[in-house]
Structures are given as structure tokens and as C-alpha cells.
C-alpha positions as CSV (number, residue, x, y, z in Angstrom):
1,M,36.1,4.4,51.3
2,V,33.3,6.6,50.3
3,T,32.9,9.9,52.3
4,Q,29.4,11.7,52.6
5,V,28.9,15.1,54.0
6,K,25.4,16.7,54.3
7,Q,25.4,20.0,52.0
8,N,22.5,22.6,52.0
9,C,20.7,22.7,48.8
10,R,18.6,25.7,47.6
11,M,16.0,26.3,44.9
12,I,15.9,29.1,42.6
13,P,12.9,30.5,40.7
14,M,12.2,30.0,37.1
15,K,13.3,33.5,36.0
16,E,16.9,32.7,37.2
17,R,16.7,29.5,35.6
18,L,16.2,31.1,32.3
19,L,19.1,33.3,33.0
20,L,21.2,30.3,33.8
21,R,20.3,28.6,30.5
22,P,21.3,31.1,27.7
23,Q,20.1,30.5,24.4
24,L,23.4,32.0,22.7
25,S,26.1,29.6,21.4
26,G,29.9,29.3,21.2
27,V,32.4,31.4,23.3
28,P,29.8,34.4,23.9
29,A,27.3,31.7,25.4
30,L,30.2,30.1,27.6
31,I,31.4,33.6,29.1
32,L,27.6,34.6,29.7
33,H,27.0,31.4,31.6
34,H,30.1,31.5,33.8
35,T,29.6,35.2,34.6
36,V,25.8,34.7,35.6
37,F,26.9,31.7,37.7
38,I,29.6,33.8,39.6
39,L,27.1,36.6,40.2
40,F,24.4,33.7,41.3
41,L,26.9,32.6,43.8
42,T,28.0,35.9,45.1
43,C,24.4,37.4,45.5
44,A,23.3,34.3,47.2
45,G,26.0,34.8,49.9
46,E,26.0,31.2,50.8
47,S,29.2,30.2,52.6
48,S,29.5,26.3,53.2
49,Q,32.2,24.2,54.7
50,P,34.2,22.5,51.8
51,I,34.2,18.9,51.4
52,V,37.7,17.5,51.9
53,A,38.8,14.3,50.0
54,M,42.1,12.6,50.0
55,M,43.6,11.9,46.6
56,G,42.6,8.1,45.6
57,D,39.5,8.1,47.6
58,D,35.8,7.8,46.4
59,I,33.6,10.9,47.3
60,V,29.9,11.8,47.2
61,L,28.9,15.3,46.3
62,P,25.4,15.7,48.2
63,C,22.2,17.1,46.9
64,Q,18.7,16.5,47.9
65,M,15.8,17.9,46.1
66,E,13.4,20.0,48.2
67,H,10.4,17.4,47.6
68,A,11.2,13.9,47.7
69,V,10.1,13.0,44.1
70,D,11.2,10.3,41.6
71,A,14.1,11.8,39.8
72,S,15.2,8.9,38.0
73,G,13.4,10.1,34.6
74,L,14.2,13.6,35.0
75,T,17.4,15.6,33.7
76,V,20.2,15.9,36.1
77,E,23.2,18.1,35.4
78,W,26.5,18.1,37.5
79,S,28.8,20.5,36.0
80,R,32.1,22.9,36.7
81,P,31.9,26.3,35.4
82,D,35.6,26.5,35.1
83,L,35.9,23.6,32.5
84,E,35.2,23.0,28.9
85,P,32.9,21.0,28.3
86,R,31.3,21.9,31.8
87,F,29.5,18.7,32.4
88,V,31.0,16.3,34.7
89,H,27.9,14.1,34.6
90,L,24.7,14.4,32.4
91,R,21.5,12.3,32.7
92,R,18.5,12.8,30.5
93,D,15.5,10.5,30.1
94,S,17.2,7.9,32.4
95,V,20.3,7.7,30.1
96,E,23.6,9.1,30.9
97,L,25.1,11.3,28.1
98,V,28.8,10.1,28.1
99,L,29.7,12.2,24.8
100,E,28.6,15.3,26.7
101,K,30.6,14.6,29.5
102,N,34.2,16.1,30.3
103,P,36.9,13.5,29.3
104,L,38.6,14.1,32.6
105,Y,35.7,12.6,34.3
106,K,35.2,9.6,32.1
107,G,34.1,6.5,34.0
108,R,34.5,8.2,37.5
109,T,31.1,9.7,38.0
110,S,27.8,7.8,38.8
111,L,24.1,8.4,40.3
112,S,22.4,5.9,42.3
113,T,19.1,4.8,40.8
114,N,17.6,4.1,44.3
115,R,18.6,7.3,45.7
116,L,17.0,9.0,42.4
117,K,13.8,7.6,43.2
118,R,13.9,9.4,46.5
119,G,14.9,12.6,45.1
120,D,18.6,12.4,46.0
121,I,20.8,13.5,43.1
122,S,24.1,13.0,44.9
123,L,27.0,12.6,42.7
124,K,29.7,9.8,43.5
125,L,33.1,10.8,42.2
126,S,35.8,7.8,42.3
127,T,39.3,7.9,42.4
128,V,39.8,11.4,43.4
129,K,42.6,13.5,41.8
130,V,44.3,16.9,42.5
131,S,42.6,18.5,39.3
132,D,39.5,17.5,40.6
133,E,39.3,20.2,43.2
134,G,37.0,23.0,42.4
135,T,33.3,24.1,42.6
136,Y,30.5,21.8,41.5
137,R,26.9,22.6,40.7
138,G,24.2,20.0,40.8
139,F,20.9,21.2,38.9
140,V,17.6,19.6,38.2
141,P,15.6,21.9,35.8
142,T,12.0,20.6,36.9
143,S,8.8,22.6,35.8
144,G,8.2,23.8,39.2
145,T,10.9,25.1,41.3
146,P,14.3,23.7,40.0
147,T,16.9,22.3,42.5
148,D,20.4,23.8,42.6
149,C,23.4,22.7,44.8
150,V,26.7,24.3,44.9
151,I,29.7,22.3,46.6
152,Q,33.3,23.3,46.9
153,L,35.5,20.2,47.0
154,T,39.1,20.5,48.3
155,V,41.5,17.7,47.5
156,G,44.4,16.6,49.7
157,S,47.3,14.3,49.4
158,V,49.7,13.2,52.4
159,S,52.8,10.8,53.1
160,F,54.9,9.9,55.8
161,P,58.3,11.7,56.3
162,D,61.6,10.1,56.4
163,I,64.7,11.3,58.6
164,K,68.3,10.8,57.7
165,I,71.1,11.2,60.3
166,S,75.1,12.4,59.6
167,K,77.9,13.5,62.0
168,V,79.0,17.3,61.7
169,S,81.5,19.1,63.5
170,N,79.2,21.2,65.8
171,G,76.8,18.2,66.4
172,V,74.3,15.9,64.5
173,L,72.6,17.0,61.4
174,L,69.1,15.6,61.1
175,V,67.4,15.9,57.6
176,C,63.6,15.3,57.0
177,K,62.0,14.7,53.6
178,S,58.5,14.0,52.6
179,E,57.0,13.5,49.2
180,G,53.7,13.6,47.7
181,W,51.7,16.2,49.6
182,Y,48.9,18.7,48.5
183,P,48.4,21.4,49.3
184,E,51.7,22.6,50.2
185,P,52.6,21.6,53.9
186,E,54.6,23.2,56.7
187,V,57.5,21.3,58.5
188,F,58.6,21.5,62.2
189,W,61.0,20.0,64.5
190,L,60.5,19.2,68.0
191,D,62.7,17.8,71.0
192,G,61.7,15.0,73.3
193,E,59.8,17.3,75.5
194,G,57.8,18.7,72.7
195,N,59.7,22.1,72.2
196,L,60.1,23.6,68.9
197,L,63.7,23.6,67.4
198,S,65.3,26.4,65.3
199,A,65.6,24.9,61.9
200,G,66.7,26.3,58.5
201,P,64.2,27.3,55.7
202,T,62.0,24.6,54.5
203,E,62.9,23.5,50.7
204,T,59.9,22.9,48.6
205,V,59.7,21.2,45.0
206,R,56.3,21.0,43.0
207,G,56.3,17.9,40.5
208,P,54.8,17.6,37.3
209,D,51.7,15.8,39.1
210,D,51.0,19.0,41.2
211,L,52.3,17.2,44.4
212,Y,54.7,18.8,46.8
213,T,58.0,17.5,48.0
214,V,59.2,19.2,51.4
215,S,62.7,18.8,53.2
216,S,63.9,20.5,56.1
217,R,67.4,20.1,58.2
218,V,68.3,21.0,61.7
219,T,71.8,20.6,63.6
220,V,71.1,19.4,67.1
221,E,73.4,19.0,70.1
222,K,73.0,16.3,73.2
223,R,70.0,16.4,75.1
224,H,68.4,14.7,77.9
225,S,66.5,12.1,75.7
226,N,68.3,12.6,72.6
227,S,64.7,12.0,70.6
228,F,63.8,14.4,68.0
229,T,60.3,14.5,65.9
230,C,59.8,15.9,62.3
231,R,56.4,16.9,62.0
232,V,54.8,17.6,58.6
233,Q,51.3,19.2,58.7
234,Q,48.7,20.6,56.4
235,N,46.0,22.8,58.2
236,H,43.8,23.5,55.2
237,I,43.0,19.7,55.1
238,N,43.6,19.0,58.9
239,Q,46.3,16.3,58.2
240,T,49.7,15.7,60.1
241,R,52.4,13.0,59.7
242,E,55.3,12.6,61.9
243,A,58.6,10.8,62.2
244,L,60.4,10.2,65.5
245,I,64.2,9.3,65.7
246,H,66.6,8.8,68.6
247,V,70.2,9.8,68.2
248,P,72.6,7.3,70.1
249,D,74.9,9.1,72.5
250,E,77.8,7.9,70.8
251,L,77.3,10.4,68.1
252,F,77.7,13.3,70.3
253,L,81.2,12.2,71.7
254,V,84.6,12.9,70.1
255,E,85.8,10.3,67.7
256,S,89.0,9.3,69.8
257,S,89.0,5.5,69.6
258,F,88.2,2.7,67.4
259,A,85.2,1.5,69.7
260,V,83.7,4.9,69.3
261,R,83.7,4.7,65.4
262,V,82.3,1.1,65.3
263,S,79.3,2.3,67.5
264,I,78.8,5.2,65.3
265,C,78.8,2.9,62.1
266,V,76.3,0.7,64.0
267,A,73.9,3.4,64.9
268,V,74.2,4.7,61.1
269,C,73.2,1.4,59.9
270,V,70.2,0.9,62.1
271,T,69.0,4.4,61.4
272,S,69.3,3.7,57.7
273,I,67.1,0.4,58.1
274,S,64.5,2.3,60.1
275,A,64.4,5.0,57.1
276,A,64.1,2.4,54.4
277,L,61.1,1.0,56.1
278,F,59.1,4.2,55.7
279,I,59.2,3.8,51.8
280,V,55.9,2.5,50.3
281,W,54.6,1.5,46.9
282,R,53.3,4.7,45.1
283,G,51.1,3.8,42.0
284,R,51.1,0.7,39.7
285,Q,53.6,2.9,37.2
286,N,56.1,3.6,39.9
287,T,59.2,1.2,40.3
288,T,58.8,-1.0,43.6
289,K,61.3,0.1,46.2
290,T,62.8,-3.0,48.3
291,I,63.6,-2.9,51.8
292,E,67.1,-4.5,52.8
293,T,67.0,-5.9,56.2
294,K,70.2,-7.5,57.9
295,T,69.8,-10.9,59.5
296,S,69.7,-11.4,63.1
297,S,73.3,-12.8,63.3
298,D,74.7,-9.7,61.4
299,E,73.0,-7.2,63.5
300,L,73.8,-8.7,66.7
301,Q,77.5,-9.4,66.2
302,P,78.3,-5.8,66.7
303,L,76.5,-5.9,69.7
304,M,78.4,-9.1,71.2
305,D,81.7,-7.1,70.3
306,R,80.4,-4.2,72.3
307,E,79.6,-6.0,75.4
308,K,83.1,-6.3,76.4
309,L,83.7,-2.5,76.3
310,M,80.4,-1.3,78.1
311,T,79.4,-1.5,81.5
312,G,76.0,-3.2,82.5
313,S,74.1,-0.2,82.8
314,D,75.4,1.1,79.4
315,K,74.5,-2.4,77.9
316,I,71.1,-2.4,79.2
317,H,70.6,1.2,78.0
318,Y,71.9,0.4,74.6
319,L,69.8,-2.8,74.3
320,E,66.6,-0.7,75.3
321,N,67.2,1.6,72.5
322,T,67.8,-0.9,70.1
323,K,64.5,-2.9,71.3
324,A,62.7,0.5,71.0
325,K,64.1,1.0,67.4
326,L,63.2,-2.8,66.4
327,D,59.6,-2.1,67.8
328,E,59.1,1.0,65.7
329,D,60.6,-0.8,62.5
330,L,58.1,-3.7,63.1
331,Q,55.2,-1.2,63.5
332,K,56.2,0.6,60.1
333,T,56.6,-3.0,58.5
334,E,53.2,-3.9,59.6
335,G,51.9,-0.7,58.1
336,E,53.5,-1.1,54.7
337,L,52.4,-4.9,54.7
338,E,48.7,-3.6,55.0
339,H,49.1,-1.3,52.3
340,V,50.6,-4.0,50.1
341,T,47.7,-6.2,51.1
342,Q,45.1,-3.5,50.1
343,V,47.0,-3.0,46.7
344,I,46.7,-6.7,46.0
345,K,42.9,-6.7,46.9
346,T,42.5,-3.7,44.5
347,L,44.4,-5.4,41.6
348,T,42.5,-8.6,42.0
349,N,39.1,-6.5,41.8
350,Q,40.5,-4.8,38.6
351,K,41.3,-8.2,37.3
352,E,37.9,-9.7,37.9
353,N,36.3,-6.5,36.3
354,L,38.7,-7.0,33.2
355,D,37.6,-10.8,33.1
356,K,34.1,-9.6,32.8
357,Q,34.8,-7.1,30.2
358,K,36.6,-9.9,28.1
359,E,33.3,-12.2,28.5
360,K,31.4,-9.1,27.1
361,L,33.7,-8.4,24.2
362,I,33.8,-12.2,23.2
363,A,29.9,-12.2,23.3
364,L,29.7,-9.1,21.2
365,Q,32.4,-10.5,18.8
366,Q,30.1,-13.3,18.3
367,E,26.8,-11.2,17.8
368,E,28.8,-9.3,15.3
369,K,29.8,-12.4,13.4
370,I,26.1,-13.4,13.2
371,L,25.0,-10.1,12.0
372,I,27.4,-9.9,9.3
373,E,26.7,-13.5,8.0
374,E,22.9,-12.5,8.2
375,K,23.5,-9.4,6.4
376,E,25.7,-11.0,3.7
377,E,22.8,-13.5,3.2
378,R,20.5,-10.8,2.8
379,M,22.4,-8.8,0.5
380,K,22.8,-11.9,-1.8
381,R,18.8,-11.9,-2.0
382,I,18.6,-8.1,-2.2
383,R,21.0,-7.7,-5.0
384,R,19.0,-9.8,-7.5
385,L,15.9,-7.5,-6.9
386,Q,16.9,-4.1,-5.9
387,E,18.8,-1.3,-7.6
388,D,22.3,-0.3,-7.5
389,K,21.6,2.5,-5.2
390,K,20.2,0.2,-2.7
391,N,23.3,-2.3,-2.9
392,Q,25.6,0.6,-2.2
393,K,24.0,1.3,0.9
394,H,24.2,-2.4,2.0
395,D,27.8,-2.4,1.3
396,K,28.3,0.6,3.6
397,T,26.5,-1.3,6.2
398,K,28.7,-4.4,5.8
399,K,31.8,-2.1,6.0
400,Y,30.5,-0.6,9.2
401,L,30.0,-3.9,10.5
402,E,33.3,-5.2,9.6
403,N,34.8,-2.0,11.1
404,T,33.0,-3.0,14.2
405,K,34.3,-6.3,14.4
406,E,37.9,-4.9,14.1
407,E,37.4,-2.6,16.9
408,H,36.1,-5.5,19.1
409,V,39.1,-7.5,18.1
410,K,41.5,-4.5,19.3
411,L,39.4,-4.1,22.5
412,L,39.9,-7.7,23.0
413,V,43.7,-7.6,22.5
414,N,43.8,-4.7,24.8
415,T,41.7,-6.3,27.6
416,N,44.2,-9.5,27.4
417,N,47.2,-7.0,27.7
418,L,45.6,-5.5,30.7
419,L,44.8,-8.9,32.0
420,K,48.5,-10.0,31.9
421,T,49.8,-6.8,33.1
422,T,47.3,-6.9,36.2
423,G,48.4,-10.4,36.7
424,D,52.1,-9.7,36.7
425,L,51.3,-6.8,39.2
426,I,49.6,-9.2,41.3
427,T,52.5,-11.7,41.3
428,E,54.9,-8.8,42.3
429,M,52.8,-7.8,44.9
430,V,52.2,-11.1,46.3
431,E,56.2,-11.8,46.2
432,R,56.8,-8.5,48.2
433,K,54.0,-9.3,50.6
434,G,56.1,-12.6,51.2
435,K,59.2,-10.7,51.8
436,L,57.6,-8.2,54.2
437,E,56.5,-11.1,56.2
438,R,59.8,-12.6,56.2
439,D,61.2,-9.2,57.2
440,M,58.6,-9.1,60.2
441,E,59.8,-12.6,61.4
442,Q,63.3,-11.6,61.3
443,I,62.4,-8.4,63.5
444,R,60.6,-10.6,65.8
445,R,63.6,-12.9,66.2
446,K,65.9,-9.9,67.0
447,L,63.6,-8.5,69.4
448,K,63.6,-11.7,71.3
449,E,67.4,-12.0,71.0
450,T,67.5,-8.5,72.4
451,E,65.3,-9.0,75.4
452,R,67.2,-12.0,76.1
453,L,70.5,-10.2,76.2
454,R,69.0,-7.4,78.2
455,E,67.6,-9.9,80.7
456,E,71.0,-11.7,81.0
457,T,73.0,-8.5,81.4
458,E,70.4,-7.2,84.3
459,R,70.9,-10.5,85.8
460,L,74.8,-10.5,85.8
461,R,74.7,-6.6,87.0
462,E,72.5,-8.0,90.1
463,E,74.7,-10.8,91.1
464,T,77.7,-8.5,90.8
465,E,76.1,-5.9,93.0
466,R,75.1,-8.7,95.6
467,K,78.8,-10.0,95.5
468,L,80.1,-6.6,95.9
469,Q,78.0,-5.8,98.8
470,S,78.6,-9.1,100.7
471,E,82.4,-8.6,100.6
472,Q,82.0,-5.1,101.8
473,E,79.9,-6.2,104.7
474,E,82.6,-9.1,105.7
475,T,85.3,-6.3,105.5
476,E,83.3,-4.0,107.8
477,Y,82.7,-6.8,110.2
478,E,86.4,-7.6,110.3
479,I,87.6,-4.2,110.9
480,N,85.0,-3.5,113.7
481,D,85.8,-6.8,115.6
482,P,89.4,-7.0,116.5
483,S,88.8,-10.2,118.8
484,S,87.6,-12.1,116.0
485,C,90.6,-11.0,114.1
486,G,92.9,-12.3,117.0
487,D,90.8,-15.6,117.1
488,T,91.4,-16.0,113.5
489,S,95.1,-15.5,113.8
490,S,95.3,-18.2,116.8
491,K,93.5,-20.6,114.6
492,M,95.7,-20.1,111.7
493,L,98.9,-20.6,113.9
494,T,97.5,-23.7,115.6
495,D,96.8,-25.2,112.2
496,Q,100.3,-24.7,111.2
497,L,101.8,-26.3,114.3
498,Q,99.9,-29.4,114.2
499,P,101.8,-31.1,111.6
500,T,105.0,-30.3,113.3
501,K,103.9,-32.1,116.6
502,Q,103.0,-35.0,114.5
């Protein structure tokens, strides 16, 4: 996904351009350049809305020349004043000067040739990192009025929270944890009506990758809906993630019977499965976290055991809660399946690029082999005609070509290793995709079985109610009609006397 935001560019006169390109060298030149650049931004009084990019996305830093001239042959400079070297992308005479670029941006910046022809010098930055956050300057030193754009880039990273549940003496303890945030987020707890809950202080840990892990805990008592939401938000990048959990009524009851203890164990197991479905694949180098899902028969067995201990309305309420949890698990599994599919697509594209690189390296290797053979043949002829000094020069050239050949061989080996690693990752992700699809099928089957049980329970309850109502009406009729009661007694007496007379 490429995000592009309009940004105002302004022109500076030639006098300021000379100040921005000092003729000093070394540390004094760098200090002077940074000082003048900061003063330049301060004096301009320019306050533009920063561009927000999420970690791993592709972003476009916009900059348009005042006149739509062809800039494909001009010098285009993109830099960050807080880095050394400061250039993130440098183009001169239609060629990118890679050696002048900061190593942090190697292979991640590019300019569009078609846009350059229209005077658009916007810079594309791929696979945004947290360290990319900062102020960027796009500059074109033309003979007239030069182009100068200053852009502030803000980087963010988010993830879904995970809620764990446990029983304590004074209620139920809920613990919410979310990893991989940047900048540092805030954590809030809400009840089913959207009211804020009083929770303990948020625990924050910053990892070596500059990403934050936050956790918060709250003790809750029985409420009308027993639904609670953990909300993690970062206002600076306008991002919010939430996790909803429903606490079963059994957890708020006193553990006085074996049936209650069994109910609590079932609720904790269902909650653990729901929490496991929130875990997602985080990078190629991280270990894949598997989701353990119980089979339909194992999960439904505790439910069949509890049917004998619960009334019709309680069973319907419990089945509806179970169905809601399964619907939520299905939605989360579908989201993770989509994420895994995207990872497979990315790895497949990388494998194709590596295949192309391998082909180029093989072609270069063949060219180098031909050049070495030609050079050796020429050297044989030249040694007979030229002096020793020239022969040394040719020996040096041959050595250079041989070193180049060895480097190409190493590159080819590394490319093959990358191809193998990428292939293994693709295979692993395909297996994970298959497992997720099987998990989804199991969840769907459990949903159907739960719905069937709920409908059957509802039907039995209605039949029981109709039967009770019919018996109640007959009882009331007999009480209100004594004559019918007497006729009934006479009829019974007659039936008893008939066999005697016979």
C-alpha cells in the first residue's frame, strides 16, 4: 500500500541556496549546514501536517517543482539533517549515487522517471521502519529558483490486545496485554454500557526494536451484561485497537459444588482458545505461534453433561454465549488467515525477485568468464611485444577479474541460500494456512451443533410450557364445575358395577 499526501513546497532564492551549500568540509561544515537548515525552518514559520505511515508500509514523500519542467536530468537531493551521511537519495546526471546514500536507506528509496519528467520529485520510501521517523528535505539546485520541500514523517505500529481471565477472592481479574506499539499507547477498560472502569496503572516495556508492550489489569464484579472491553489507543497516529470478553455468570458464584467448578473450567478453556486466536505471525525471523483448537466432540461433551444440571432458559443463555464466542473466534481466525495469505503472497514475490537476481548473476558470471578468457589470450600476445611494466598492469587486471568472478560466485551461493529459505517459509506458511482453514471448518461445525442444541432446547421448553398450561386449564375447569365432577364420579361407579351384574 502506497500512501501519498499533498505537501506544500516552497522556493528559496539563490542567496539562501549558497548558505545551504557551504564550501567547508568535515565536522565544521556539517555543524554549519545543520544550523543553517534549522534556522531556515524556524524563520520560514512553516507548520505542515506530518505524514503518518505504519511500520512496514510504503510511503510517498511529496514534492513538486514550481514549474512542471523535466527534472530527469537535474540534480535531486533527499536528505535528513540529523543523519550522517545525510543523503537518503541522491540523483545526478540521471544516475542514482548509491555510495553517497546513508546505509539505513539502501534499496528502500526510489524516484519515478515518469514523474520527474513532469517536475514531480516525490520520493518513495519502502518498508517503513521506526528509525525512519524524522524531517526530510527534498532539494533541486536549479539555475533559477531552486525547489526545496520540507516534510515531517511520523511512524506508527499497532497490534490487537489479548485478554486473560482468572478468579480472585473479590471478583474476576482481567489482564489485557498488547505488543508491538509505537509511539507509546494508552490503555482503557470499559463495561458493556461503555463506561470507563477504574483500573490499576498501565505497565509499559520498551523493547530493543523500540516497540512498546503495554499491559493493564482490572478486577470486576457481576454486572448486567458481564461484557468488558480493553481499548488500546494512540492519539498521535490516530489508531485504536479493542478486545471484547464476556465473563460467564459461573465465575461470580461461590464455588460450592462440583457442577460450578466444572463450569468454571469450561469457561476458562473457551477463553484461552479465544485468546490464542489473537496471536499473529510477526516477521520472517520470529517463531510461528500455533493455535490449539479443541475438536467439536471434546468441547460439546461438557455442554451435554451440563444439560442435566441446567434449566431450559439457562441452557439457551449459555448456548447463545457459546455461539457468540465461536462467532468471535471465527472472525479472528479469518483475519489471521487473511494475514497469512498476504505473507505467502509477499514471500512468493520475493522468491520471484530472487530467481531473477539468480539469472542475472549467472549471466554476469558467464560474461566474466568470457572476459577472462579474452584477457588471457590478449596477455599471451602482449607479453611477447610489450615491456614488463605493461605485463604487470595486465596481471593486475586479471587478478581484478578473478576477484570479481569469486564475488559473483559468492553472490550466487547467497542467492541460492535465500531462495531455499524463502521456499521453506512459503511451505511453512502454506501449512499454517491449511491448519487455519481446518480450524475454521471445526469452528463452523461447532456453531452448527450449538445452534441445533439451542433450537432443540427452545422447542422442549415450549412443549413443556404448553403441557403445563393445558394441565392448569383442566384443573381450573374441574374446580369451577362441581356437576361435571359428580357426573364423572357416577360414571366411574357405573363402570365398576357393570362387571358385577354380568
